PAROVEX-372750 format. One record per residue (C-alpha): z, y, x; residue number from 1. Coordinates in steps of 0.001 Angstrom, whole numbers, plus 500000, padded with zeros to 6 digits. Layout:
<rs>
((Z,Y,X),NUM)
...
</rs>
This chain:
<rs>
((497963,479660,515657),1)
((497513,475919,514951),2)
((496006,474628,512024),3)
((499231,473249,510474),4)
((500837,476601,510621),5)
((497735,478115,509167),6)
((497717,476000,506298),7)
((501421,476360,505511),8)
((500972,480153,505832),9)
((497979,480067,503395),10)
((499980,477843,500735),11)
((503042,480422,501084),12)
((500993,483438,500382),13)
((498822,481979,497587),14)
((501429,480025,495815),15)
((504010,482844,496151),16)
((501476,485192,494536),17)
((500195,482784,491699),18)
((503708,481056,490894),19)
((506418,483703,491773),20)
((505435,487250,492076),21)
((502677,487721,489529),22)
((504467,485698,486748),23)
((507665,487774,487635),24)
((506211,490963,486707),25)
((503925,489836,483855),26)
((507074,488391,482255),27)
((509565,491241,482717),28)
((507432,494389,482929),29)
((504712,494309,480335),30)
((505533,496639,477562),31)
((503714,495250,474492),32)
((505199,497704,472201),33)
((504045,500978,473893),34)
((501642,499869,476463),35)
((501828,499924,480118),36)
((504503,498285,482403),37)
((508287,499093,482865),38)
((508997,498228,486470),39)
((512601,499161,486886),40)
((514204,495807,486569),41)
((517118,494164,487910),42)
((517621,491057,490107),43)
((516770,488612,487005),44)
((514141,491102,485627),45)
((516374,492738,483155),46)
((514816,496233,482451),47)
((517481,498764,483617),48)
((515517,501984,482985),49)
((512599,502232,480402),50)
((510884,505074,482095),51)
((507444,504481,483608),52)
((506145,505473,486837),53)
((502456,506410,486774),54)
((501888,505174,490250),55)
((502961,501706,488947),56)
((500868,501824,486044),57)
((497749,502453,488158),58)
((498755,499877,490792),59)
((499544,497118,488449),60)
((496385,497535,486544),61)
((494565,497370,489880),62)
((496334,494231,490954),63)
((495355,492630,487673),64)
((491887,493640,487688),65)
((491639,492554,491446),66)
((493001,489068,490642),67)
((490470,488821,487791),68)
((487580,489711,490187),69)
((488661,487949,493452),70)
((490744,484985,492392),71)
((489648,483793,488809),72)
((488388,485574,485702),73)
((491575,484726,483659),74)
((491463,486300,480265),75)
((495273,487218,480551),76)
((494801,489330,483672),77)
((491909,491126,482004),78)
((493819,491793,478783),79)
((496883,493135,480737),80)
((494852,495245,482914),81)
((493353,496693,479882),82)
((496708,497428,478491),83)
((497584,499246,481699),84)
((494281,501438,481485),85)
((494874,502384,477888),86)
((498283,503575,478809),87)
((496813,505529,481675),88)
((494110,506813,479389),89)
((496485,508050,476643),90)
((499698,509067,478253),91)
((499275,509810,482105),92)
((496830,512730,482241),93)
((498063,516555,481576),94)
((495350,517874,479231),95)
((496163,521328,480354),96)
((494714,520826,483838),97)
((493450,517287,484030),98)
((495989,516172,486547),99)
((498086,513240,486303),100)
((501786,513010,485837),101)
((504127,511103,488022),102)
((506953,510042,485748),103)
((506785,509425,481898),104)
((509195,507958,479265),105)
((508692,504493,477851),106)
((506630,506189,475119),107)
((504493,507981,477513),108)
((506064,511625,477208),109)
((505705,513457,480399),110)
((508695,513972,482623),111)
((507578,514889,486063),112)
((504518,515945,488056),113)
((504359,515914,491796),114)
((502731,518518,494045),115)
((500524,515772,495286),116)
((497870,513883,493683),117)
((498326,510187,494773),118)
((498693,509094,491114),119)
((495058,509743,490776),120)
((494211,507566,493676),121)
((495961,504686,491936),122)
((494193,505318,488515),123)
((490813,505330,490452),124)
((491198,502060,492096),125)
((492393,500600,488751),126)
((489641,501878,486631),127)
((487325,500651,489333),128)
((488556,496957,489081),129)
((488052,497230,485355),130)
((484453,498538,485797),131)
((483845,495599,487896),132)
((485518,492988,485615),133)
((483833,494469,482223),134)
((480495,496141,483464),135)
((481724,499113,481464),136)
((480154,502419,482776),137)
((483073,504351,481201),138)
((485566,502732,483617),139)
((483335,503457,486547),140)
((483128,507040,485245),141)
((486882,507325,484981),142)
((487347,505819,488424),143)
((485129,508311,490104),144)
((486667,511279,488183),145)
((490003,510332,489181),146)
((488973,510132,492977),147)
((487391,513592,492756),148)
((490506,514837,491451),149)
((492549,513349,494006),150)
((490288,514655,496758),151)
((490021,518238,495362),152)
((493776,518691,494671),153)
((494984,517481,498142),154)
((492382,519640,499835),155)
((492797,522749,497570),156)
((496218,522415,495445),157)
((496013,524371,492163),158)
((498935,525314,490041),159)
((501764,524153,492267),160)
((504229,525763,494169),161)
((504203,524646,497924),162)
((507302,522785,499091),163)
((507408,524891,502139),164)
((506558,528387,503310),165)
((503410,529017,505309),166)
((505743,529749,508599),167)
((505067,526274,509932),168)
((502139,524546,508487),169)
((501495,520760,508727),170)
((498972,518132,508182),171)
((500232,514520,507171),172)
((498621,511137,507969),173)
((499064,510184,504206),174)
((495986,511983,502800),175)
((493397,510466,505122),176)
((494872,507102,504986),177)
((494832,506958,501105),178)
((491461,508648,500940),179)
((490205,505736,503283),180)
((491447,502908,501225),181)
((490627,504427,497984),182)
((487005,504954,499008),183)
((486857,501351,500366),184)
((488189,500103,496912),185)
((485701,502164,495009),186)
((482698,501210,497491),187)
((483500,497682,496570),188)
((483989,497924,492888),189)
((481719,500652,491794),190)
((479487,501376,494511),191)
((480864,504999,495143),192)
((477865,506796,496497),193)
((479650,508812,499170),194)
((482293,506269,500011),195)
((481235,505897,503498),196)
((481358,509733,504093),197)
((484886,509893,503007),198)
((485911,506662,505197),199)
((484145,508215,508298),200)
((485917,511519,507821),201)
((489252,509981,507265),202)
((488982,507860,510206),203)
((487896,510852,512214),204)
((490833,512895,511142),205)
((493510,510137,511948),206)
((491650,509678,515464),207)
((491634,513382,516337),208)
((494922,514525,514785),209)
((497498,511847,514714),210)
((496545,509181,517449),211)
((498468,510309,520732),212)
((497161,508357,523693),213)
((499398,510160,526138),214)
((502715,508954,524306),215)
((501106,505898,522761),216)
((502051,506974,519227),217)
((500727,507445,515814),218)
((502231,510515,514363),219)
((503088,510998,510724),220)
((503170,514778,510702),221)
((501538,517211,512837),222)
((500679,520794,513165),223)
((497145,521846,511738),224)
((495236,521165,514929),225)
((497291,518073,515888),226)
((500065,519625,517986),227)
((503490,517962,517963),228)
((506198,519924,516082),229)
((509592,519623,517818),230)
((511655,519693,514677),231)
((513021,516815,512692),232)
((510262,516583,510292),233)
((507604,516666,512972),234)
((509249,514005,515214),235)
((510005,511582,512609),236)
((507756,508480,512706),237)
((507123,506031,509917),238)
((505912,502860,511795),239)
((505143,500723,508637),240)
((502951,503647,507266),241)
((500911,503974,510621),242)
((500667,500119,510594),243)
((499192,500136,507020),244)
((496588,502634,508218),245)
((495868,500508,511139),246)
((494833,497631,508984),247)
((492939,499668,506817),248)
((490704,500905,509955),249)
((490474,497173,511213),250)
((489372,496198,507811),251)
((486485,498801,508056),252)
((485551,497615,511602),253)
((485382,494075,510245),254)
((482995,494997,507367),255)
((480955,497050,509601),256)
((480734,494771,512715),257)
((482368,497864,514801),258)
((484469,496733,517451),259)
((485590,500334,518330),260)
((487284,500637,514781),261)
((488861,497186,515401),262)
((490205,498545,518664),263)
((491480,501725,517167),264)
((493514,499749,514379),265)
((494792,497180,517012),266)
((495889,500162,519214),267)
((497743,501839,516258),268)
((499442,498588,515686),269)
((500434,497937,519169),270)
((501895,501455,519467),271)
((504012,501362,516300),272)
((505171,497797,516732),273)
((506678,498759,520065),274)
((508433,501670,518156),275)
((509246,499994,514958),276)
((510243,496472,515631),277)
((514170,496326,515554),278)
((515004,494428,518735),279)
((518540,494029,517635),280)
((518243,492638,514156),281)
((514516,491977,513738),282)
((512182,493468,511174),283)
((510491,496840,510805),284)
((512775,499957,510877),285)
((511781,502677,508207),286)
((512018,505876,510351),287)
((512441,506475,514121),288)
((512352,509691,516426),289)
((509067,510003,518591),290)
((511426,511008,521411),291)
((514326,508434,520719),292)
((516349,511254,519253),293)
((518569,510562,516074),294)
((516729,510834,512708),295)
((517990,512990,510115),296)
((517203,510572,507180),297)
((520164,508443,506298),298)
((518163,505337,505364),299)
((516451,505478,508570),300)
((517340,501942,509722),301)
((517154,500265,506768),302)
((514502,497356,506110),303)
((512262,498351,502944),304)
((510122,495604,501505),305)
((506626,497435,502085),306)
((506825,498216,506010),307)
((507178,494329,506467),308)
((504349,493665,504151),309)
((501898,495995,505838),310)
((502844,494485,509255),311)
((502436,491072,508012),312)
((498881,492021,506924),313)
((498068,494205,510175),314)
((499250,491321,512603),315)
((497384,488325,510799),316)
((494231,490665,510601),317)
((494333,491563,514213),318)
((494721,488034,515248),319)
((491892,487080,512958),320)
((489531,489560,514447),321)
((490548,489443,518171),322)
((492017,485843,518748),323)
((494889,487538,520759),324)
((497767,485074,520724),325)
((500114,488272,521007),326)
((499168,489040,517349),327)
((499815,485459,516288),328)
((503255,485697,517878),329)
((503904,488999,516118),330)
((502838,487661,512751),331)
((505099,484714,513082),332)
((508085,487137,513814),333)
((507536,489439,511031),334)
((506658,486747,508703),335)
((509719,484583,509568),336)
((512094,487561,509437),337)
((510685,488868,506206),338)
((510710,485644,504357),339)
((514321,484807,505572),340)
((515808,487847,504160),341)
((513726,489459,501085),342)
((512870,486641,498694),343)
((515473,485740,495901),344)
((515553,482042,495655),345)
((517377,482303,492460),346)
((515487,484666,490340),347)
((512181,485140,492321),348)
((510339,488031,493807),349)
((511755,490064,496612),350)
((514597,492368,497019),351)
((513213,495834,498034),352)
((515945,497318,500132),353)
((518128,495782,502772),354)
((520576,496890,505382),355)
((519599,496842,508867),356)
((521063,493346,509304),357)
((519000,492020,506565),358)
((521791,491953,503962),359)
((520894,493278,500572),360)
((521662,497050,499868),361)
((520421,496798,496203),362)
((519796,494070,493735),363)
((516935,496017,492257),364)
((513401,494274,492035),365)
((511753,497378,491016),366)
((511962,501053,490197),367)
((509390,504042,490090),368)
((508593,503254,493741),369)
((508688,499429,494179),370)
((506459,497447,491630),371)
((503598,494711,491721),372)
((501653,496286,494700),373)
((502588,496085,498393),374)
((504027,492478,498228),375)
((501248,490938,495959),376)
((498580,492783,497795),377)
((499870,491259,501091),378)
((499770,487832,499727),379)
((496375,488027,498347),380)
((495046,489754,501467),381)
((496799,487158,503777),382)
((495497,484320,501611),383)
((492012,485331,501925),384)
((492144,486082,505820),385)
((493439,482502,506312),386)
((490882,481074,504177),387)
((488261,482688,505996),388)
((489750,481343,509427),389)
((489907,478085,507963),390)
((486352,478233,506910),391)
((485439,479458,510291),392)
((487134,476596,512243),393)
((485529,474190,509723),394)
((482105,475597,510428),395)
((482686,475342,514409),396)
((483666,471844,514059),397)
</rs>
């Protein structure tokens, strides 16, 4: 990657975040009447549904706190993060069991709770950034409490009916992945005392149960001891999800100076790039079958925004850590394809859902699932990686 392209990419990520993506969400989603954020918006930012996803309350609060802590201590960002945290405090926890809702009305009345507890993981990192930004111990306590709830419910679910019977038990890569990155965030923001233990445990589980060297694959869902399950759900791969986990592990290797972790993350990226990259139209496919069989989900070949975001991060991080030009080429491929198809030049931000050929499937810029998280996290992460690369080159010179 030459210095001209590196500088161009850096400007694209930095300026896109500061001048397009973050202003779009601040302008259109902040609810100054009831608090929190409305993320179900049309192409031009018009709110099309006032309900609030709890994931997005935590995620946007985290992003605003992260921007305050890592980019610039702008009072506007801190104020908006505190608006998000107040809505979490006042409306997003069920007082009967302490767990969090998934979906609430604009005013904060509960609509739905999920069997899993990922709302808690996003609230934890949000509170963590506010603890770091303000120095207030109460935020750090809330962050750790939310993390403990997330862990305990996923390990021993209480008060929920299982989705399936116990005839065919499974384990998913989602829990160790989210545990890993949540612990990484809380280690940095509040000094979570057992963060390294949870990170080690999570990486060990991914390596033991989900990485399959014999077929060069990262399995999304396996049997309890890691066996492959020869049914639709067991055969279905989510390349973008595995690649997201890959860069979490690479990042841990970078922080620890552990080459084996970097190698594990790169291996995961290599395997899932080969399985996920659309060799006909470009971009990362959403679902593929481990054996090349048909996939039952009808959206399997669509191009969602977030797998492209995670692959952009992973390829750039892999290149920065290894210097392997293969990753620079892959980064250019995924960056160029995504930026040719997802951004909306008229109203800003990115479309979330494209057909396989890259044409828009929906004009939505946000909903309960898509909000200010994967895309701005990608822009911020890549901006900072490229800054480090530029500084390293200047130092060498």
